[in-house]
Residue, then its C-alpha position, 0 to 999 in steps of 0.5 A: m500500500k502506498t500512502v501520499t499526502t496531496h493538497n493536505r489530504l492523506t491518499s492511499q493506493c492499494g493494488p491487489a495482485g493474484g491469479t485468476a479467481s483469487g479474490k482480488t475483486t472481492v477484496c476491493d469490493s469489501i474495502m469499498q463497503r467498509l470505507h463507504d464514507q470516504c471517496v474510493v475509486m476502483l479501476s477495474q481491469d476484469s473486462f480486458y478479454r475480447g471476443l474471438t473472430n470467426t477465423e480465430i474460433a475456427n483455428v482453436t484446437c483443444a488438447p485431449p484430456l489428461p489420463a487419470p494418475q496411475c497412483c490411484p484407482p480411477a474410482h478414487v480420483l477426484f477432479 
């Protein structure tokens, strides 16, 4: 967290980091709810994916599923 003073006001910046679906947006939403009396701005970057073109969709190849680990009987493998 970075804290600076601007125009006699204390300003903090927080940049949560983590992998996909790790809870970054949830943490930011919680912070915003707790600071409801303060001026809070969230710069969301959750919507940075774009749709594929028809050509890109036609060129998509999927890898075959991985086999179950050999160390466990198939009935005990959890996915």
